[in-house]
C-alpha positions, -999 to 999 in steps of 0.1 A, spaced: -429 567 524 -431 547 492 -406 555 473 -409 550 433 -382 556 409 -380 555 371 -376 522 356 -343 529 333 -344 509 300 -318 479 295 -307 483 262 -276 499 274 -252 513 301 -266 543 319 -249 577 320 -248 605 342 -279 622 327 -299 594 338 -290 590 373 -295 628 381 -329 624 372 -340 590 390 -312 581 409 -295 604 432 -325 627 443 -346 593 452 -318 576 472 -310 610 492 -352 615 498 -353 580 510 -318 581 531 -336 610 548 -370 594 555 -350 566 571 -330 586 592 -361 606 604 -376 572 615 -402 566 586 -405 536 571 -393 536 535 -403 512 508 -378 522 477 -383 501 444 -378 501 408 -364 480 379 -345 478 346 -375 485 319 -367 455 297 -399 452 272 -404 467 236 -386 476 202 -357 495 222 -345 462 236 -353 448 203 -333 471 179 -304 469 205 -305 430 206 -302 433 166 -276 458 167 -253 430 191 -267 398 174 -281 385 208 -321 380 217 -338 401 231 -335 384 268 -298 380 262 -299 419 259 -321 426 287 -301 400 306 -265 418 303 -277 452 306 -297 444 341 -266 434 355 -245 462 345 -273 486 354 -277 470 388 -240 469 390 -238 510 386 -263 515 407 -253 499 434 -219 516 433 -239 552 434 -248 534 467 -289 537 455 -302 523 487 -332 500 467 -354 479 488 -357 458 455 -343 468 421 -357 440 399 -365 438 363 -399 437 342 -392 404 326 -399 383 357 -430 359 360 -440 380 391 -443 413 369 -459 397 342 -487 382 364 -492 413 383 -498 433 350 -523 411 332 -541 410 366 -541 451 366 -553 450 327 -581 426 337 -594 447 364 -593 476 337 -611 455 314 -639 442 334 -647 477 347 -650 490 309 -617 510 307 -603 494 278 -619 493 242 -607 475 210 -600 503 182 -582 500 150 -563 526 143 -530 534 123 -497 515 140 -461 530 126 -442 506 106 -407 501 100 -406 499 58 -369 482 62 -377 454 91 -415 451 93 -414 457 130 -434 484 148 -423 515 155 -428 528 189 -443 561 194 -414 575 209 -389 567 183 -409 587 157 -400 625 157 -412 650 132 -427 683 137 -457 691 160 -486 698 142 -500 728 170 -468 748 181 -448 738 149 -416 719 174 -390 704 150 -385 676 178 -416 663 191 -423 627 193 -447 602 183 -463 601 218 -462 639 229 -446 672 221 -420 684 253 -428 717 243 -464 724 240 -471 694 262 -500 683 241 -504 642 234 -499 629 199 -499 602 182 -476 596 150 -498 599 124 -504 634 135 -465 647 133 -451 674 101 -422 650 80 -425 618 107 -390 603 109 -373 572 127 -349 579 151 -335 543 145 -326 544 112 -341 579 94 -368 561 78 -401 573 67 -425 553 87 -451 533 72 -487 536 87 -512 508 82 -543 493 101 -542 476 128 -565 468 161 -555 475 193 -565 482 224 -567 515 241 -568 529 274 -601 549 274 -587 582 289 -616 600 285 -633 582 308 -611 594 333 -615 631 327 -637 643 356 -618 624 380 -586 623 369 -589 667 362 -605 666 399 -574 647 417 -549 670 397 -562 702 409 -553 688 444 -518 688 437 -512 723 445 -476 716 460 -461 698 434 -434 712 416 -436 744 394 -421 723 358 -446 696 369 -475 718 374 -470 739 345 -467 704 323 -498 693 338 -521 720 328 -524 705 293 -529 666 301 -569 667 310 -576 690 279 -566 667 254 -579 632 268 -577 608 240 -574 568 237 -543 557 244 -530 522 228 -520 498 255 -511 472 230 -483 468 199 -474 445 175 -446 432 187 -436 397 202 -412 406 227 -434 415 258 -460 410 285 -490 390 265 -527 402 267 -547 379 287 -581 378 266 -592 354 246 -586 363 208 -555 381 219 -532 358 243 -523 333 211 -518 358 190 -480 359 182 -475 398 174 -499 411 201 -481 422 231 -487 447 259 -470 482 251 -437 485 271 -448 521 289 -482 503 302 -467 472 319 -436 502 332 -456 521 352 -472 492 364 -440 479 377 -438 501 411 -464 482 421 -454 443 409 -422 456 425 -437 461 458 -458 427 456 -423 411 448 -402 427 476 -434 419 497 -430 382 485 -392 376 490 -396 393 526 -415 363 538 -449 385 545 -463 382 507 -494 409 518 -464 434 535 -472 457 501 -501 465 514 -487 490 540 -478 512 511 -500 508 489 -536 506 504 -525 521 534 -546 557 532 -515 569 558 -490 558 529 -471 586 509 -461 580 473 -432 597 457 -423 590 424 -390 601 407 -382 603 371 -366 631 345 -394 655 330 -397 634 298 -418 608 319 -442 632 341 -473 623 314 -471 588 327 -470 593 362 -492 622 361 -514 610 337 -519 576 326 -506 559 359 -530 579 382 -557 566 356 -545 532 353 -553 528 392 -584 548 391 -596 522 366 -581 493 387 -601 508 419 -632 512 400 -626 554 405 -631 565 371 -659 586 356 -677 549 351 -670 536 383 -663 498 383 -658 478 410 -624 476 428 -596 443 413 -581 420 433 -561 444 447 -582 465 463 -582 503 466 -545 513 455 -533 548 461 -525 571 440 -490 593 435 -488 621 463 -460 639 445 -442 636 412 -407 646 419 -396 653 386 -364 669 374 -353 690 346 -322 674 324 -289 673 331 -271 689 298 -236 691 282 -228 724 261 -265 728 261 -273 698 243 -291 666 262 -265 636 270 -266 618 235 -249 581 235 -254 584 193 -242 616 191 -212 610 215 -220 633 238 -224 609 270 -205 599 304 -210 565 317 -219 561 352 -191 533 356 -168 554 340 -171 581 363 -169 562 397 -144 544 388 -126 575 380 -140 598 407 -159 574 431 -195 577 435 -201 610 467 -185 633 447 -211 627 419 -236 627 445 -229 659 458 -224 676 425 -265 663 415 -276 673 448 -262 712 447 -255 718 411 -279 693 391 -307 696 369 -335 703 399 -361 724 386 -340 736 352 -319 724 326 -284 725 337 -253 722 319 -224 697 334 -192 713 331 -158 696 344 -147 729 354 -177 733 379 -175 697 389 -139 702 398 -147 733 415 -172 715 436 -152 686 444 -119 708 454 -135 738 471 -162 725 489 -161 686 498 -126 685 500 -109 721 514 -142 731 535 -160 695 543 -128 677 543 -101 699 557 -125 705 586 -129 667 595 -94 660 589 -80 686 614 -105 681 642 -99 649 645 -61 652 642 -57 676 668 -74 660 689 -53 628 683 -26 647 686 -33 664 718 -59 636 737 -57 606 715 -95 605 724 -123 630 722 -115 656 748 -141 666 778 -158 698 774 -152 724 803 -169 750 806 -186 763 776 -175 798 761 -203 816 739 -189 810 705 -189 775 718 -227 777 723 -232 798 696 -220 771 671 -239 739 685 -271 759 682 -262 765 648 -257 729 645 -283 715 662 -310 747 643 -300 727 609 -315 696 617 -347 712 615 -345 735 581 -321 709 564 -350 683 568 -376 708 561 -359 711 524 -357 676 524 -392 666 527 -402 685 497 -373 672 478 -353 709 478 -320 693 475 -301 721 464 -312 743 496 -308 712 519 -275 705 509 -263 745 509 -279 745 544 -256 713 553 -227 732 543 -230 764 561 -228 745 593 -196 730 581 -185 771 569 -196 784 604 -178 754 618 -142 760 594 -147 796 606 -151 788 644 -115 768 642 -100 799 628 -111 821 652 -106 802 682 -70 788 670 -70 759 696 -33 752 682 -19 781 701 -37 771 732 -11 751 745 -9 768 777 -44 766 781 -55 726 780 -87 730 790 -99 762 770 -80 740 740 -102 708 749 -136 725 751 -127 741 714 -121 709 705 -147 690 720 -169 712 704 -153 710 665 -157 676 672 -195 679 678 -203 695 650 -183 673 630 -208 643 642 -238 670 635 -227 678 597 -216 643 589 -253 629 597 -270 665 580 -246 653 547 -251 614 555 -281 614 526 -256 630 500 -227 616 511 -233 580 523 -198 564 518 -177 597 531 -203 594 562 -194 559 574 -158 571 570 -163 599 593 -187 578 613 -150 553 619 -129 580 625 -150 597 654 -144 563 671 -180 547 657 -184 512 650 -209 494 630 -232 503 598 -237 538 597 -250 540 565 -257 509 549 -255 501 516 -272 482 491 -262 444 481 -262 428 445 -280 394 446 -287 370 417 -317 351 429 -342 324 417 -371 341 398 -401 333 421 -425 319 392 -403 310 361 -381 281 370 -344 277 357 -346 317 356 -324 337 375 -322 377 382 -298 399 395 -315 422 420 -302 453 445 -317 451 478 -308 459 513 -311 463 553 -315 497 561 -332 493 590 -305 482 615 -283 518 605 -275 539 626 -277 573 619 -314 592 630 -320 628 620 -306 642 655 -278 657 669 -262 629 693 -240 633 720 -201 628 713 -187 606 733 -160 615 759 -130 596 757 -134 580 726 -103 566 711 -90 587 681 -66 575 653 -54 596 628 -74 601 599 -72 601 566 -83 625 541 -115 625 534 -118 636 499 -84 636 473 -85 672 453 -85 672 417 -59 683 396 -72 717 384 -60 711 349 -90 687 344 -114 713 347 -106 724 313 -102 691 294 -121 663 316 -106 629 314 -95 613 285 -122 593 282 -146 616 282 -163 634 253 -150 667 244 -174 695 250 -182 708 216 -204 744 213 -236 736 188 
């Protein structure tokens, strides 16, 4: 299983809206797949080229590289704190990424899918710099939507050029762009109309929001520029282009190639440089791509076209590139937007909750759980402090935390260890059957990236176990220790099962429950943030996220608990939040304002 996770820009810290789209869903999926016995390669990194980096560098008085270095380290730290189990989280400014990008490009060029073309480029009148298409907004000439970007309209889904927009404005400073003639290299998208169209018709099991968006993609296939007039990015490896100081690959072009280049880098660092082939050329491998809905076109249209072109499988044919026949995506797992008071999280508008602030105040698992059960899986979803407090207090603390605490506390007090079960009563068998059946039900939802349904089904087991304890009242069975022990053994078995079911969502808490039940060693492995030497650029050091996830004990199955395993007095799993927090949020959080 390849888990390819969208690359966050290294032009600032990430907020909870970002990680609700690309971060938490991809990790829940990957942790489940590993527990189910599949070999997972989860890759991504910071997207560090293009105008967004140069704009932020100017604001801070830094060079683009210094800016990328600063935020790559900060983003890596935030994602580590959230527990995102990347096999490799790298960056696009590595020598490895530049080499792989250039090789993919050369294969496309040899196969005839790259064409030079003179067109109009958008320039900032005040700085003379190229404005990226996404940094220009205006009115869509097709549907009239006020807020279309220079690359596409999110309202009608049509591909656009900046010069198509009515009343275009720069998102950086509000200027009206100046459009000038310039020569660039274009991806010949019309040359993929037939093959890409056929491939898209086979994607019938994608999420409805992705399928709806892709319906318009093949109807308006136009050449798309893959170079930009910019001095910050991967150089173009062609005579007449490589020495031009202001010609670089467009950031979107090299960013999507990052999924593959990160896999190659991971393989090189693993000691087996060819290990990436198991996930990219093996026909039995499956690729899942996680992102927000604003990135669908790049993953459902652009990246598949690049792969087809490299493989020599576009409408013009061709020969496979240096990496052989690379697999196309199997699933585009796109989330909608997490909003606040109906508006997208926005740093510029002050409507933003940074991941680092959230983790410092509340820890990772409460945010992971909220995103899973109340996040923007298939539609835009509003974040409110009231809902966050309610979910944390009533579901995590009262339901799950209380079940763990009282089950282990009673067994510790009465037995000091996991008690032996006597002859089970029908109620005991009924609860254990519910628990065992949940592995199939929850797993089926996780395979399809239905995280809300999966989490809800797991919590159904927790609710059933709490109801069982209330009905059986083991605290009243002092005169019948055999029955009391049977009840406590049943409860602890279901706590163990529920902990396994919840591990993909709550890996930090799952480790604590594993230890509270007397377990030792790693149950839910966590990523490690390292600084390493660049493989190809002497003197360069890069922060990466990586980890050893194969050694963890968690497996997707009901495992019998060990009778006689000593139990210590447990500590609370989740702290309840002050209900007043639901009205105001913490002091550092933005105020929710109605539009």
